[in-house]
KOLDREN-673324 format. One line per 3 residues: number of its first residue (from 1); their letters; for each residue z, y, x of C-alpha. Coordinates in steps of 0.05 Angstrom, whole numbers, plus 5000, padded with zeros to 4 digits. Each point is the difference from the previous one (the first is absolute). Layout:
BEGIN
NUM) a) Z:Y:X; ...
! end
This chain:
BEGIN
1) mta) 5009:5007:5000; 4984:5067:5024; 5014:5056:4967
4) dva) 4993:5084:5014; 5055:5042:5029; 5013:5073:4976
7) vqs) 5061:5032:5034; 5007:5071:4962; 5036:5069:5040
10) vrq) 5053:4946:5022; 5054:5037:5033; 5054:4977:5030
13) tfn) 5063:5032:5040; 5057:4974:5033; 5067:5051:4993
16) tft) 4950:5059:5031; 4959:4959:5033; 4920:5009:4959
19) alh) 4978:4916:5021; 4945:5026:4955; 4967:5058:4982
22) rid) 4947:4992:4932; 4964:4934:5018; 4940:4995:4964
25) lei) 4966:4939:5022; 4945:4949:4954; 4981:4931:5025
28) aag) 4940:4962:4974; 5011:4923:4966; 4988:4958:5067
31) efv) 5006:5052:5057; 5023:4994:5066; 5043:5061:5001
34) vll) 5040:5021:5073; 5055:5040:5010; 4994:5040:5061
37) gps) 5043:5038:5039; 5061:5023:5052; 5063:4978:4980
40) gcg) 5043:5041:4954; 4935:5018:4965; 5009:4967:4932
43) ktt) 4969:4941:5006; 5046:4946:4995; 5040:5038:4947
46) lls) 4934:5002:4959; 4997:4927:5009; 5070:4987:4965
49) ilg) 4980:5046:4944; 4945:4962:4977; 5038:4926:5011
52) gfl) 5061:5030:4962; 5046:4998:5059; 5013:5075:4987
55) tpt) 4986:5051:4942; 4974:5063:5009; 5033:5064:4982
58) egr) 4945:5023:4964; 4927:4970:4985; 4978:4939:4966
61) vli) 4962:4924:5028; 4949:4984:4960; 4976:4922:5017
64) ggr) 4945:4970:4956; 5006:5065:4955; 5083:4976:4989
67) dmt) 5055:5057:5022; 5032:4950:5038; 5044:5053:5028
70) hva) 5068:4978:4983; 4980:4927:5004; 5048:4954:5039
73) pkd) 4957:4980:5065; 5008:4924:4963; 4964:5013:4939
76) rpt) 4946:5035:5041; 4938:4970:4995; 5006:5017:5084
79) ttm) 5014:4961:5059; 5032:5023:5077; 4979:4973:5067
82) fqd) 5050:5021:5048; 4996:5000:5080; 5050:4959:5011
85) yal) 4973:4938:4948; 5072:4985:4987; 4973:4922:4986
88) fph) 5053:4947:4975; 5020:4965:5069; 5021:4947:4975
91) msl) 4942:4981:4948; 4926:4972:5004; 4943:5050:5011
94) rdn) 4982:4973:4917; 5064:5012:4975; 5004:5064:5029
97) vaf) 4935:5022:4966; 5024:4962:4933; 5054:5047:5008
100) gpr) 4972:5059:4961; 4974:4955:4941; 5067:4954:5004
103) mrg) 5034:5057:4972; 4953:5025:4954; 5012:4925:4964
106) sgr) 4933:4970:5027; 5020:4916:4999; 4991:4963:5066
109) gdr) 4938:4978:4993; 4967:5073:4991; 5035:5029:5038
112) nrr) 4984:4961:5066; 4931:4990:4975; 4999:5079:5009
115) aee) 5032:4992:5059; 4946:4966:5027; 4952:5038:4983
118) mla) 5026:5058:5034; 5018:4962:5067; 4926:4986:5004
121) lvg) 4974:5074:4975; 5044:5005:5083; 4969:4946:5024
124) lad) 5069:4959:5001; 4984:4951:4958; 5020:4950:5049
127) kag) 5060:5017:5016; 5036:5013:4926; 5057:4949:5016
130) rrp) 5026:5031:5067; 5058:5058:5009; 4980:5061:5017
133) hel) 5036:5005:5067; 4946:4943:5020; 4948:5061:4988
136) sgg) 4972:5052:5048; 5014:5078:4986; 4927:5001:4971
139) qrq) 5009:4933:4945; 5065:5039:4976; 4958:5056:4982
142) rva) 4948:4962:4965; 5053:4956:4958; 5040:5071:4989
145) lar) 4940:5030:4969; 4986:4930:4958; 5065:4995:4977
148) ala) 4992:5073:4981; 4938:4980:4965; 5019:4939:4963
151) vdp) 5026:5038:4939; 4927:5027:4989; 5026:5089:4999
154) dvl) 4958:5047:4973; 5015:5044:5061; 5027:4961:5073
157) lld) 5040:5055:5041; 4998:4996:5070; 5053:5035:5051
160) epl) 4976:4992:5071; 4989:4927:5000; 4962:4991:5062
163) gal) 5048:5049:5036; 5038:4937:5041; 4941:4976:5025
166) dlk) 4971:5006:5073; 4932:5046:4998; 4951:4928:4997
169) lrr) 5041:4968:4955; 5004:5061:4956; 4911:5012:4999
172) qmq) 4996:4924:4985; 5047:5006:4943; 4965:5078:4978
175) eel) 4920:4964:4987; 5049:4930:4966; 5033:5057:4955
178) kai) 4938:5034:4971; 4967:4940:5003; 5064:4969:4952
181) qrk) 4995:5078:4951; 4928:4987:4991; 5000:4932:4979
184) vgt) 5065:5000:4951; 4981:5073:4977; 5065:5025:4988
187) tfv) 5020:5076:5018; 5031:5006:5066; 5041:5059:5024
190) hvt) 5021:4988:5071; 5049:5046:5040; 4987:5018:5080
193) hdq) 5001:5055:5046; 4950:4965:5041; 4939:5031:4995
196) eea) 4946:4948:5029; 5030:4940:4959; 4992:5056:4943
199) mai) 4928:5011:5019; 4985:4924:4985; 5028:4975:4947
202) adr) 4991:5066:4949; 4959:5022:4949; 5034:5059:4995
205) ivv) 5050:5033:5036; 5055:5045:4977; 5029:5041:5059
208) mne) 5061:5024:4984; 5052:5062:5042; 5061:5027:4979
211) gri) 5003:4972:4932; 4923:5022:4989; 4939:4966:4996
214) edl) 4965:5031:5055; 4924:4970:4983; 4973:4942:4966
217) gtp) 4938:4960:4995; 4956:4946:5043; 5020:4986:5068
220) qki) 4933:5028:5020; 5015:5063:4959; 5068:5021:5029
223) yle) 4973:4974:5072; 4938:5046:5010; 5019:5048:4935
226) prs) 5076:5016:5006; 5026:5049:4954; 5060:5034:5046
229) lfs) 5017:5007:5080; 5052:4947:4988; 4953:4944:4969
232) agf) 4952:5017:5049; 5054:4992:5050; 5038:4936:4963
235) mge) 4929:4962:5000; 4977:4998:5068; 5003:5052:5064
238) vnr) 4969:5057:4999; 4995:5056:5049; 5016:5064:4961
241) ipv) 4960:5073:5019; 5024:5067:4970; 4944:5039:4969
244) rpa) 4992:5055:4958; 4926:5034:4979; 4957:5052:5041
247) gqg) 4937:5023:4985; 4962:4936:4975; 5039:4952:5044
250) aes) 5072:4991:5010; 5046:5014:5061; 5043:4957:5043
253) alg) 5030:5002:5061; 4941:4956:5021; 4956:5060:4985
256) pla) 4949:5015:4945; 4993:4940:4956; 4937:4983:4959
259) ltt) 5049:4991:4942; 4994:5027:4932; 5071:5015:4971
262) dkp) 5016:5064:4956; 5085:4992:5021; 5034:4984:5049
265) gtl) 5013:4920:5015; 5009:4942:5046; 4937:4965:5020
268) clr) 5022:4922:5013; 4956:4955:5034; 5010:4925:4999
271) pen) 5000:4981:5078; 4945:4946:4986; 4954:5070:4975
274) vgl) 5008:5031:5068; 4957:4987:5060; 4940:5015:5049
277) kgs) 4953:5021:4930; 5007:5011:4943; 4986:5060:4944
280) lal) 5050:5045:5023; 5026:5035:5068; 5053:5001:5016
283) gpa) 4995:5034:5075; 5006:4975:5067; 5055:4953:5018
286) rlt) 5030:4960:5053; 5026:4927:4996; 5067:4996:5010
289) daa) 5019:4921:5010; 4960:4939:4955; 5034:4928:4979
292) ffg) 4954:4943:4977; 5010:4975:4935; 4953:4947:5001
295) tyh) 4945:5025:4953; 5013:5073:5016; 5037:5036:5065
298) rch) 5045:5056:4963; 4998:5068:5037; 5034:5062:5013
301) ftp) 4958:5067:5010; 5035:5065:5018; 4950:5046:4970
304) vaa) 4974:5062:5055; 5005:5056:4943; 5079:4972:4983
307) pdm) 5038:4970:5060; 5058:4990:4955; 4966:4953:4954
310) qiv) 4982:4928:4998; 4936:4972:4977; 5019:4924:4976
313) ahl) 4920:4961:5005; 4980:4925:4985; 4939:4995:5047
316) plg) 4959:4925:4999; 4992:4957:5059; 4951:5035:5041
319) dlp) 5016:5076:4983; 5056:5006:5046; 5001:5057:5052
322) etg) 5035:5004:5063; 5069:5014:4997; 5001:5086:5007
325) aev) 4938:5006:4985; 4972:5068:4955; 4969:4973:4948
328) alw) 4956:5032:4924; 5050:4974:4949; 4966:4990:4921
331) gtn) 5028:4978:4949; 4977:4968:4921; 5022:4996:4934
334) pmi) 5044:5068:5004; 5064:5010:4950; 5016:5069:4979
337) lea) 5076:5005:4970; 5043:5050:4977; 5045:5021:5048
340) a) 5078:4972:4993
! end
């Protein structure tokens, strides 16, 4: 099953602290949405409100068109999957996964069949009789996912479920998580502070900052067309160059730039959009150091016109100048965002 979610003017306060400032958010049925932001931005608070673990100070939460604002977690069509998995160590994997259906009154045969279906879905059908301690971290994560899906929730809430895994396993599980979501069609709302994880799995990303939604859109849109300086910086590394209108172009610490702007702002360039050729002349710069990152060289340049500034560029293999060399630096896909 699956359902849409509507968060309407939700505000959450704790004594004098406001954790959420009138959040409005629409999530389509079957969508994979990621709440992304730094610690303390409100993403986990919002997830807790969706799951019924917190009642908002103001506003409403609708799931499938029904008002769930004051409905207890056990009575909501949601399931929450936590980072620590919370598997029962004395139970087999089959019994762990069957626990939810058991609590909902399913008979032994029905709940065991459901558990085995879910274990097969996550690739653990042959391990149904094992205990959690016999599994790897990634396998325990799969069991937790199977258990969450066994009760057939309309909405699955995931609170940083991949945070305890190492980098290689985390990337593998990102792919598996997305594939499983596509297969079951359940609405997923996933919390993380990992930008790469968000871009790998999300249909849409909700960037949060200080209790507000800073940006919202597809991973590509958020990365290439951020709405704010915070969003641009949080979604990946970015070079920032203050600019102001000057005649037919813009003025900056690098000198005149062939840009169109009608008010002061910040020119933002991703490191992969800075190099030895492009559409926007940034002027001469000196290579101060470089590091090899496998598929590119991560380089630091000091502009001749602005010796106190540093510009980071990712140069393709074969394009690396000598350290200390002065080169003409160029940019592509420039973004001008309003100054903070």
